[in-house]
All heavy atoms as an XYZ file, in Angstrom:
792
protein
N      21.866     12.864     22.710
C      21.920     11.636     21.916
C      23.027     10.755     22.335
O      24.132     11.296     22.607
C      22.082     12.101     20.426
C      21.926     10.968     19.390
S      21.725     11.438     17.739
C      22.374     13.041     17.543
N      22.950      9.505     22.353
C      23.934      8.640     22.777
C      24.796      8.386     21.620
O      24.500      8.528     20.482
C      23.389      7.223     23.260
O      22.808      6.610     22.157
C      22.356      7.408     24.362
N      26.101      7.962     21.951
C      27.104      7.808     20.903
C      26.721      6.678     19.816
O      27.143      6.746     18.674
C      28.393      7.344     21.654
C      28.178      7.747     23.097
C      26.662      7.833     23.284
N      25.832      5.846     20.227
C      25.459      4.737     19.305
C      24.385      5.166     18.305
O      24.178      4.368     17.350
N      23.764      6.256     18.520
C      22.692      6.676     17.506
C      23.295      7.533     16.436
O      23.798      8.609     16.636
C      21.683      7.488     18.260
C      20.790      6.682     19.261
C      19.767      7.620     19.983
C      20.117      5.556     18.639
N      23.224      6.977     15.216
C      23.805      7.625     14.052
C      23.104      8.956     13.735
O      21.877      8.922     13.551
C      23.658      6.665     12.845
C      24.259      7.117     11.571
O      24.397      8.392     11.420
O      24.604      6.296     10.803
N      23.776     10.080     13.886
C      23.121     11.304     13.678
C      22.588     11.532     12.273
O      21.616     12.313     12.106
C      24.248     12.390     13.957
C      25.519     11.654     13.855
C      25.230     10.188     14.123
N      23.133     10.906     11.258
C      22.623     10.983      9.918
C      21.176     10.428      9.840
O      20.260     10.972      9.218
C      23.543     10.341      8.891
C      22.945     10.323      7.461
C      24.867     10.979      8.874
N      20.967      9.308     10.488
C      19.688      8.602     10.518
C      18.735      9.240     11.561
O      17.558      9.201     11.366
C      19.833      7.112     10.760
C      20.635      6.393      9.579
C      18.526      6.398     10.946
C      20.939      4.971      9.729
N      19.269      9.694     12.606
C      18.462     10.131     13.778
C      17.442     11.268     13.499
O      16.445     11.398     14.150
C      19.362     10.393     15.015
C      18.660     10.490     16.197
N      18.001      9.426     16.855
C      18.392     11.602     17.070
C      17.473      9.863     17.928
N      17.654     11.113     18.142
N      17.797     12.123     12.532
C      16.841     13.181     12.240
C      15.497     12.551     11.758
O      15.456     11.649     11.013
C      17.394     14.068     11.089
N      14.405     13.002     12.360
C      13.082     12.387     12.098
C      12.803     12.126     10.595
O      12.353     11.076     10.265
C      12.072     13.330     12.709
C      12.795     13.932     13.893
C      14.261     14.125     13.326
N      13.000     13.115      9.754
C      12.604     12.926      8.409
C      13.557     11.870      7.693
O      13.008     11.077      6.998
C      12.828     14.279      7.602
N      14.908     11.879      8.074
C      15.719     10.923      7.423
C      15.455      9.530      8.018
O      15.582      8.534      7.238
C      17.184     11.352      7.631
C      17.560     12.514      6.838
C      19.050     12.763      6.787
N      19.656     13.148      8.081
C      19.729     14.400      8.428
N      19.287     15.358      7.798
N      20.325     14.639      9.641
N      15.038      9.461      9.258
C      14.650      8.169      9.821
C      13.521      7.568      9.049
O      13.395      6.401      8.724
C      14.330      8.292     11.332
C      13.846      6.985     12.026
C      14.857      5.924     11.894
C      13.640      7.309     13.483
N      12.494      8.398      8.724
C      11.324      7.926      7.991
C      11.703      7.501      6.562
O      11.269      6.474      6.050
C      10.319      9.111      7.856
C       9.598      9.439      9.126
C       8.686     10.559      9.103
N       7.673     10.402      7.993
C       7.318     11.371      7.193
N       7.835     12.602      7.250
N       6.345     11.178      6.273
N      12.670      8.242      5.931
C      13.192      7.820      4.635
C      13.896      6.514      4.656
O      13.555      5.521      3.868
C      14.150      8.932      4.044
C      14.853      8.426      2.774
C      13.414     10.228      3.711
N      14.773      6.346      5.578
C      15.577      5.110      5.630
C      14.661      3.931      5.987
O      14.782      2.897      5.505
C      16.733      5.252      6.657
C      17.429      3.938      6.963
C      17.710      6.317      6.174
N      13.784      4.137      6.945
C      12.842      3.002      7.348
C      11.918      2.593      6.203
O      11.710      1.383      5.995
C      11.955      3.459      8.529
N      11.488      3.549      5.358
C      10.677      3.262      4.275
C      11.463      2.475      3.170
O      11.017      1.441      2.637
C      10.060      4.540      3.618
O       9.272      5.188      4.625
C       9.302      4.316      2.393
N      12.723      2.962      2.867
C      13.559      2.328      1.887
C      13.990      0.891      2.369
O      14.137     -0.006      1.580
C      14.777      3.143      1.573
C      14.421      4.438      0.845
C      15.739      5.332      0.709
C      13.871      4.243     -0.526
N      14.210      0.732      3.720
C      14.516     -0.538      4.241
C      13.432     -1.637      4.087
O      13.821     -2.793      4.008
C      14.908     -0.384      5.705
C      15.615     -1.657      6.267
O      16.644     -1.923      5.884
N      14.930     -2.313      7.173
N      12.234     -1.155      3.905
C      11.109     -2.090      3.706
C      11.187     -2.700      2.300
O      10.497     -3.727      2.094
C       9.813     -1.430      3.944
N      11.909     -2.070      1.403
C      11.975     -2.608      0.025
C      13.076     -3.784      0.117
O      13.922     -3.826      0.912
C      12.633     -1.623     -0.962
C      11.703     -0.360     -1.162
C      12.516      0.599     -1.996
C      10.487     -0.716     -1.896
N      12.836     -4.754     -0.783
C      13.948     -5.811     -0.900
C      15.265     -5.189     -1.324
O      15.266     -4.165     -2.015
C      13.439     -6.823     -1.918
C      12.375     -7.753     -1.415
C      12.090     -8.891     -2.393
N      12.108     -8.439     -3.812
C      10.998     -8.412     -4.542
N       9.925     -8.955     -4.052
N      11.048     -7.984     -5.767
N      16.396     -5.782     -0.869
C      17.688     -5.287     -1.222
C      17.808     -5.219     -2.798
O      17.432     -6.168     -3.456
C      18.790     -6.123     -0.641
C      20.157     -5.476     -0.775
C      21.191     -6.152      0.091
O      20.817     -6.917      1.017
O      22.344     -5.805     -0.057
N      18.226     -4.138     -3.272
C      18.361     -3.899     -4.749
C      17.124     -3.296     -5.397
O      17.283     -2.865     -6.509
N      15.981     -3.277     -4.758
C      14.825     -2.615     -5.240
C      14.940     -1.093     -5.074
O      15.572     -0.636     -4.229
C      13.520     -3.097     -4.476
C      13.069     -4.455     -5.023
O      13.722     -5.022     -5.981
O      12.061     -4.969     -4.508
N      14.224     -0.409     -5.992
C      14.237      1.025     -6.038
C      12.762      1.616     -5.925
O      11.860      0.870     -6.206
C      14.913      1.617     -7.303
O      14.057      1.206     -8.360
C      16.299      1.130     -7.422
N      12.684      2.887     -5.678
C      11.418      3.601     -5.713
C      11.649      4.883     -6.494
O      12.782      5.428     -6.348
C      10.777      3.777     -4.310
C      11.728      4.633     -3.393
C       9.405      4.348     -4.343
N      10.664      5.317     -7.148
C      10.930      6.649     -7.767
C      10.823      7.734     -6.850
O      10.219      7.635     -5.707
C       9.799      6.863     -8.880
O       8.494      6.922     -8.353
C       9.792      5.796    -10.005
N      11.465      8.834     -7.122
C      11.419     10.025     -6.213
C       9.964     10.457     -5.933
O       9.651     10.640     -4.770
C      12.291     11.105     -6.823
C      12.287     12.406     -6.030
C      13.316     12.581     -5.020
C      11.359     13.315     -6.120
C      13.351     13.713     -4.228
C      11.396     14.489     -5.374
C      12.413     14.601     -4.407
N       9.134     10.636     -6.945
C       7.789     10.996     -6.674
C       7.036     10.015     -5.730
O       6.233     10.406     -4.981
C       7.089     11.181     -8.012
C       8.228     11.298     -8.990
C       9.362     10.623     -8.473
N       7.339      8.684     -6.028
C       6.701      7.687     -5.266
C       7.071      7.781     -3.736
O       6.236      7.666     -2.916
N       8.341      7.977     -3.513
C       8.858      8.142     -2.219
C       8.269      9.364     -1.562
O       7.858      9.338     -0.386
C      10.398      8.105     -2.228
C      11.098      8.179     -0.831
C      10.646      6.933      0.020
C      12.566      8.226     -0.977
N       8.223     10.546     -2.287
C       7.691     11.762     -1.831
C       6.285     11.557     -1.402
O       5.911     11.978     -0.270
C       7.846     12.806     -2.923
C       7.337     14.076     -2.550
C       7.044     15.016     -3.760
N       5.977     14.427     -4.532
C       5.933     14.463     -5.870
N       6.812     15.105     -6.577
N       4.857     13.803     -6.442
N       5.471     10.873     -2.171
C       4.030     10.621     -1.853
C       3.907      9.776     -0.657
O       3.072      9.955      0.208
C       3.344     10.074     -3.057
C       3.201     11.122     -4.255
O       3.541     12.333     -3.986
O       2.905     10.678     -5.365
N       4.691      8.664     -0.562
C       4.629      7.745      0.586
C       4.922      8.527      1.855
O       4.290      8.164      2.847
C       5.620      6.645      0.335
C       5.291      5.451     -0.461
C       6.551      4.564     -0.641
C       4.120      4.728      0.204
N       5.842      9.426      1.913
C       6.320     10.071      3.061
C       5.517     11.372      3.312
O       5.708     12.028      4.374
C       7.792     10.394      2.985
C       8.673      9.135      2.927
C      10.174      9.449      2.671
C       8.540      8.332      4.261
N       4.715     11.814      2.326
C       4.039     13.092      2.426
C       4.935     14.205      2.697
O       4.775     15.019      3.666
C       2.883     12.920      3.501
C       1.870     14.105      3.298
O       1.738     14.674      2.249
O       1.370     14.546      4.345
N       6.106     14.327      1.888
C       7.062     15.372      2.096
C       7.027     16.239      0.805
O       6.630     15.721     -0.209
C       8.506     14.780      2.272
C       8.597     13.963      3.559
S      10.201     13.105      3.701
C      11.284     14.483      4.106
N       7.553     17.456      0.932
C       7.742     18.215     -0.307
C       8.931     17.744     -1.011
O       9.826     17.140     -0.405
C       7.844     19.726      0.134
O       9.139     19.926      0.820
C       6.773     20.212      0.958
N       8.987     18.019     -2.323
C      10.158     17.625     -3.133
C      11.394     18.235     -2.571
O      12.463     17.577     -2.517
C       9.908     17.961     -4.601
N      11.390     19.465     -2.229
C      12.503     20.114     -1.726
C      13.029     19.593     -0.405
O      14.268     19.333     -0.185
N      12.176     19.278      0.527
C      12.553     18.745      1.784
C      13.168     17.308      1.569
O      14.130     16.972      2.178
C      11.346     18.636      2.699
C      11.651     18.332      4.158
O      12.824     18.436      4.625
N      10.737     17.922      4.940
N      12.459     16.494      0.753
C      12.986     15.146      0.479
C      14.395     15.228     -0.188
O      15.294     14.454      0.172
C      12.033     14.416     -0.391
C      12.419     12.918     -0.734
C      12.698     12.147      0.572
C      11.297     12.298     -1.613
N      14.517     16.146     -1.174
C      15.862     16.295     -1.788
C      16.920     16.580     -0.816
O      18.018     15.997     -0.923
C      15.784     17.451     -2.822
O      14.972     16.935     -3.916
N      16.709     17.496      0.097
C      17.778     17.808      1.066
C      18.080     16.627      1.896
O      19.315     16.336      2.161
C      17.235     18.974      2.046
C      18.134     19.226      3.231
C      17.172     20.282      1.211
N      17.142     15.893      2.416
C      17.395     14.729      3.261
C      18.108     13.595      2.461
O      18.969     12.917      2.981
C      16.153     14.302      4.025
C      15.775     15.219      5.039
N      16.426     15.494      6.112
C      14.629     16.055      5.096
C      15.874     16.446      6.849
N      14.721     16.733      6.285
N      17.653     13.379      1.250
C      18.264     12.377      0.393
C      19.741     12.819      0.121
O      20.571     11.898      0.102
C      17.453     12.158     -0.915
C      16.269     11.418     -0.815
C      15.495     11.446     -2.142
C      16.437      9.988     -0.348
N      20.005     14.066     -0.027
C      21.419     14.550     -0.321
C      22.300     14.133      0.923
O      23.425     13.597      0.723
N      21.779     14.334      2.127
C      22.614     13.991      3.358
C      22.822     12.489      3.445
O      23.863     11.999      3.809
C      21.902     14.545      4.551
C      21.941     16.123      4.574
C      21.443     16.670      5.853
C      21.463     18.197      5.622
N      21.525     18.919      6.857
N      21.778     11.761      3.151
C      21.904     10.325      3.138
C      22.804      9.835      2.024
O      23.585      8.879      2.239
C      20.516      9.651      2.998
C      19.555      9.830      4.220
C      18.129      9.467      3.827
C      20.049      9.004      5.306
N      22.794     10.394      0.871
C      23.654     10.007     -0.219
C      25.126     10.361      0.151
O      26.026      9.520     -0.133
C      23.253     10.741     -1.492
C      24.033     10.313     -2.720
C      23.630     11.019     -3.986
O      23.211     12.141     -3.965
O      23.696     10.325     -5.032
N      25.322     11.506      0.711
C      26.689     11.929      1.166
C      27.290     10.884      2.182
O      28.464     10.592      2.141
C      26.643     13.295      1.799
C      26.508     14.427      0.839
O      26.597     14.144     -0.375
O      26.138     15.578      1.260
N      26.413     10.200      2.922
C      26.857      9.268      3.945
C      27.078      7.933      3.366
O      27.491      7.007      4.021
C      25.952      9.252      5.178
N      26.542      7.766      2.088
C      26.650      6.480      1.442
C      25.518      5.518      1.730
O      25.593      4.367      1.452
N      24.423      6.129      2.339
C      23.316      5.272      2.742
C      22.254      5.078      1.687
O      21.514      4.117      1.753
C      22.645      5.982      4.003
C      23.473      5.905      5.228
C      23.022      6.600      6.371
C      24.727      5.194      5.298
C      23.810      6.536      7.572
C      25.483      5.233      6.389
C      25.092      5.888      7.549
O      25.758      5.920      8.677
N      22.248      6.003      0.725
C      21.246      5.794     -0.406
C      22.020      6.013     -1.740
O      22.980      6.685     -1.776
C      20.058      6.723     -0.357
C      19.158      6.543      0.860
C      20.368      8.215     -0.504
N      21.387      5.393     -2.777
C      21.903      5.594     -4.066
C      20.771      6.174     -4.902
O      19.673      5.662     -4.908
C      22.377      4.155     -4.710
C      22.848      4.309     -6.129
C      23.222      3.002     -6.619
O      22.533      2.032     -6.411
O      24.283      2.954     -7.391
N      21.197      7.275     -5.641
C      20.233      7.911     -6.429
C      20.651      7.812     -7.900
O      21.748      8.085     -8.213
C      20.106      9.433     -6.013
C      19.615      9.576     -4.609
C      19.177     10.245     -7.030
C      19.701     10.893     -4.035
N      19.669      7.293     -8.751
C      20.040      7.042    -10.109
C      19.065      7.903    -10.895
O      17.901      7.779    -10.839
C      19.773      5.532    -10.479
O      20.625      4.717     -9.589
C      20.130      5.247    -11.887
N      19.644      8.789    -11.806
C      18.839      9.589    -12.653
C      18.931      8.962    -14.115
O      19.948      8.703    -14.599
C      19.353     11.016    -12.714
C      19.076     11.647    -11.273
C      19.621     13.046    -11.213
C      19.533     13.554     -9.838
N      18.449     14.650     -9.749
N      17.745      8.794    -14.687
C      17.719      8.132    -16.030
C      16.515      8.803    -16.747
O      15.924      9.708    -16.345
C      17.695      6.670    -15.963
O      17.784      6.095    -17.221
C      16.399      6.190    -15.253
N      16.160      8.144    -17.870
C      14.980      8.627    -18.654
C      14.132      7.370    -19.003
O      14.638      6.271    -19.210
C      15.419      9.255    -19.988
C      15.998     10.579    -19.700
N      17.384     10.849    -19.378
C      15.474     11.890    -19.890
C      17.593     12.065    -19.280
N      16.454     12.780    -19.482
N      12.863      7.584    -18.915
C      11.889      6.661    -19.442
C      11.341      7.282    -20.655
O      10.467      8.190    -20.559
C      10.793      6.373    -18.371
C       9.873      5.241    -18.763
C       8.863      5.010    -17.689
N       9.392      4.763    -16.382
C       8.904      5.075    -15.245
N       7.747      5.717    -15.288
N       9.413      4.793    -14.120
N      11.805      6.890    -21.854
C      11.484      7.643    -23.114
C      12.161      8.992    -22.961
O      13.386      9.071    -22.816
N      11.464     10.021    -23.089
C      12.034     11.351    -23.008
C      11.823     11.935    -21.591
O      12.195     13.123    -21.302
C      11.380     12.288    -23.988
C      11.791     11.923    -25.464
C      11.219     12.926    -26.400
N      11.579     12.506    -27.794
C      11.513     13.187    -28.716
N      11.042     14.461    -28.664
N      11.891     12.863    -29.985
N      11.086     11.213    -20.731
C      10.802     11.711    -19.404
C      11.966     11.435    -18.443
O      12.307     10.246    -18.260
C       9.461     11.169    -18.901
O       8.474     11.421    -19.884
C       9.108     11.742    -17.617
N      12.486     12.367    -17.758
C      13.540     12.081    -16.706
C      12.888     11.362    -15.532
O      11.788     11.690    -15.095
C      14.014     13.452    -16.232
C      13.141     14.436    -16.811
C      12.253     13.835    -17.901
N      13.544     10.450    -14.973
C      13.113      9.625    -13.854
C      14.204      9.471    -12.876
O      15.340      9.166    -13.264
C      12.598      8.212    -14.225
C      12.027      7.426    -13.116
C      11.543      8.275    -15.291
N      13.918      9.705    -11.574
C      14.931      9.400    -10.475
C      14.496      8.362     -9.600
O      13.361      8.302     -9.146
C      15.071     10.806     -9.647
O      15.408     11.883    -10.505
C      16.068     10.582     -8.560
N      15.432      7.431     -9.519
C      15.217      6.232     -8.594
C      16.035      6.308     -7.332
O      17.155      6.805     -7.402
C      15.567      4.920     -9.364
C      14.655      4.612    -10.506
C      15.064      4.894    -11.866
C      13.435      4.058    -10.340
C      14.267      4.614    -12.864
C      12.586      3.773    -11.430
C      12.979      4.058    -12.663
O      12.154      3.798    -13.768
N      15.430      5.910     -6.201
C      16.174      5.912     -5.009
C      16.210      4.524     -4.408
O      15.232      3.758     -4.445
C      15.516      6.879     -3.963
C      16.218      6.978     -2.676
C      15.240      8.225     -4.557
N      17.386      4.114     -3.875
C      17.545      2.785     -3.248
C      18.373      2.942     -2.007
O      19.234      3.848     -1.924
C      18.139      1.784     -4.216
N      18.138      2.166     -1.032
C      19.040      2.050      0.173
C      20.181      1.137     -0.223
O      20.076      0.053     -0.731
C      18.238      1.434      1.325
C      18.778      1.548      2.757
C      18.850      3.019      3.142
C      17.901      0.829      3.753
N      21.392      1.661      0.051
C      22.593      0.829     -0.136
C      22.826     -0.213      0.915
O      22.133     -0.192      1.940
C      23.775      1.736     -0.206
O      24.022      2.338      1.098
C      23.695      2.883     -1.248
N      23.732     -1.155      0.663
C      24.063     -2.091      1.741
C      24.544     -1.455      2.976
O      24.196     -1.759      4.098
C      25.141     -3.042      1.151
C      25.396     -4.160      2.074
C      24.272     -5.151      2.219
N      24.556     -6.136      3.231
C      23.664     -6.421      4.175
N      22.406     -5.898      4.179
N      23.904     -7.325      5.084
N      25.419     -0.372      2.807
C      25.850      0.408      3.908
C      24.709      1.030      4.693
O      24.678      1.035      5.861
C      26.824      1.470      3.409
C      27.430      2.307      4.431
C      28.423      3.289      3.910
N      28.919      4.108      4.959
C      29.934      4.973      4.769
N      30.464      5.133      3.633
N      30.356      5.736      5.813
N      23.731      1.543      3.984
C      22.555      2.143      4.559
C      21.779      1.101      5.389
O      21.250      1.372      6.434
N      21.574     -0.139      4.802
C      20.903     -1.143      5.502
C      21.595     -1.504      6.822
O      20.963     -1.646      7.883
C      20.753     -2.376      4.607
C      19.719     -2.214      3.564
C      19.476     -3.573      2.810
N      18.529     -3.242      1.716
C      17.206     -3.190      1.895
N      16.668     -3.340      2.967
N      16.506     -2.877      0.743
N      22.863     -1.625      6.705
C      23.659     -2.021      7.879
C      23.603     -0.822      8.999
O      23.433     -1.095     10.214
C      25.126     -2.287      7.530
C      25.368     -3.525      6.749
C      26.776     -3.654      6.344
C      24.952     -4.742      7.531
N      23.666      0.455      8.569
C      23.494      1.529      9.437
C      22.173      1.497     10.103
O      22.110      1.810     11.289
C      23.791      2.789      8.697
N      21.111      1.227      9.375
C      19.736      1.156      9.885
C      19.618      0.074     10.908
O      19.042      0.198     12.011
C      18.724      1.055      8.823
C      17.318      1.159      9.285
C      16.846      2.324      9.803
C      16.489      0.098      9.158
C      15.531      2.425     10.277
C      15.142      0.066      9.658
C      14.654      1.319     10.204
N      20.274     -1.126     10.593
C      20.192     -2.261     11.532
C      20.930     -1.871     12.878
O      20.395     -2.164     13.958
C      20.856     -3.479     10.933
C      20.111     -4.176      9.803
C      20.879     -5.250      9.175
O      21.931     -5.737      9.693
O      20.504     -5.626      8.045
N      22.078     -1.246     12.724
C      22.841     -0.776     13.969
C      21.977      0.292     14.741
O      21.877      0.198     15.979
C      24.131     -0.125     13.585
C      25.145     -1.153     13.106
O      24.881     -2.372     13.189
O      26.153     -0.728     12.484
N      21.335      1.173     13.974
C      20.524      2.217     14.602
C      19.343      1.599     15.385
O      19.059      1.889     16.582
C      19.978      3.170     13.602
C      19.215      4.274     14.191
C      19.787      5.420     14.576
C      17.772      4.145     14.260
C      19.052      6.481     15.135
C      16.979      5.190     14.772
C      17.704      6.400     15.252
O      16.883      7.378     15.774
N      18.609      0.611     14.757
C      17.487     -0.010     15.404
C      17.945     -0.858     16.630
O      17.142     -0.872     17.580
C      16.604     -0.711     14.423
O      17.435     -1.751     13.742
C      15.958      0.125     13.429
N      19.063     -1.513     16.520
C      19.582     -2.275     17.611
C      19.870     -1.317     18.772
O      19.580     -1.703     19.962
C      20.811     -3.056     17.178
N      20.416     -0.161     18.524
C      20.735      0.767     19.647
C      19.525      1.242     20.190
O      19.354      1.409     21.437
C      21.590      1.921     19.024
C      22.023      2.908     20.114
C      22.949      2.368     21.169
O      23.665      1.360     20.976
O      22.964      2.962     22.288
N      18.503      1.581     19.449
C      17.213      2.101     20.039
C      16.612      0.996     20.911
O      16.092      1.229     22.040
C      16.203      2.490     18.852
C      16.680      3.691     18.165
C      14.758      2.563     19.390
C      16.502      4.941     18.954
N      16.617     -0.242     20.377
C      16.030     -1.380     21.174
C      16.771     -1.451     22.543
O      16.203     -1.717     23.588
C      16.125     -2.689     20.425
C      15.085     -2.762     19.337
C      15.036     -4.169     18.652
N      14.119     -4.172     17.649
C      14.401     -4.107     16.330
N      15.696     -3.934     15.928
N      13.510     -4.054     15.404
N      18.154     -1.330     22.495
C      18.951     -1.464     23.680
C      18.591     -0.292     24.654
O      18.475     -0.543     25.860
C      20.408     -1.336     23.304
O      21.177     -1.364     24.464
N      18.346      0.888     24.175
C      17.975      2.002     24.999
C      16.584      1.786     25.606
O      16.331      2.024     26.788
C      17.928      3.308     24.188
C      19.286      3.913     23.863
C      19.140      4.981     22.829
C      20.032      4.405     25.072
N      15.684      1.227     24.781
C      14.399      0.977     25.343
C      14.386     -0.168     26.419
O      13.705     -0.093     27.393
C      13.368      0.590     24.168
C      13.066      1.791     23.192
C      12.264      1.290     22.020
C      12.359      2.867     23.899
N      15.199     -1.200     26.084
C      15.269     -2.250     27.088
C      15.850     -1.794     28.413
O      15.397     -2.108     29.485
C      16.072     -3.442     26.513
C      15.475     -4.178     25.446
O      14.256     -4.018     25.244
O      16.175     -4.893     24.721
N      16.847     -0.928     28.350
C      17.470     -0.358     29.522
C      16.499      0.557     30.366
O      16.589      0.685     31.512
C      18.720      0.448     29.211
N      15.565      1.094     29.616
C      14.580      1.990     30.256
C      13.335      1.365     30.875
O      12.624      1.917     31.518
C      14.101      3.118     29.295
N      13.248      0.091     30.513
C      12.129     -0.776     30.981
C      12.460     -1.289     32.449
O      13.406     -1.989     32.634
C      11.787     -1.941     30.087
O      11.607     -1.371     28.706
C      10.637     -2.737     30.468
N      11.598     -0.934     33.392
C      11.888     -1.480     34.725
C      11.680     -2.992     34.770
O      10.823     -3.513     34.083
C      10.858     -0.828     35.599
C       9.853     -0.230     34.724
C      10.398     -0.102     33.326
N      12.501     -3.627     35.518
C      12.375     -5.136     35.747
C      11.031     -5.449     36.351
O      10.479     -4.678     37.152
C      13.534     -5.575     36.576
C      14.019     -4.289     37.148
C      13.628     -3.099     36.448
N      10.489     -6.607     35.917
C       9.242     -7.036     36.572
C       9.488     -7.946     37.711
O      10.508     -8.693     37.672
C       8.277     -7.686     35.561
O       9.035     -8.847     35.023
C       7.885     -6.764     34.497
N       8.745     -7.945     38.692
C       8.857     -8.808     39.822
C       8.314    -10.211     39.454
O       7.280    -10.271     38.792
C       8.118     -8.351     41.133
C       8.770     -7.063     41.647
O       9.934     -6.817     41.411
O       8.067     -6.429     42.294
N       9.063    -11.151     39.770
C       8.395    -12.436     39.374
C       9.212    -13.533     39.514
O       9.211    -14.662     39.237
């Protein structure tokens, strides 16, 4: 892995989580079950990856109640958005460097 690729985001499952959350408007949230279903991940697997992203400050997890039912919301933080932008820029740079020049 090159120094520019954030190891927190680079894990395939976490990359899918961050890319999915980045598609939301800034400040929007998704419920944990909704994100789990979108990503087709188990609750345990998603929890582990969200924990690592939360530890890095990339996601915010809010636990609340809707009536008596507990609800968990997940959102990408500003720091997470910036980290994802940096990550995608680095990937683009790597891909551009790997593309042979065309004659012309």
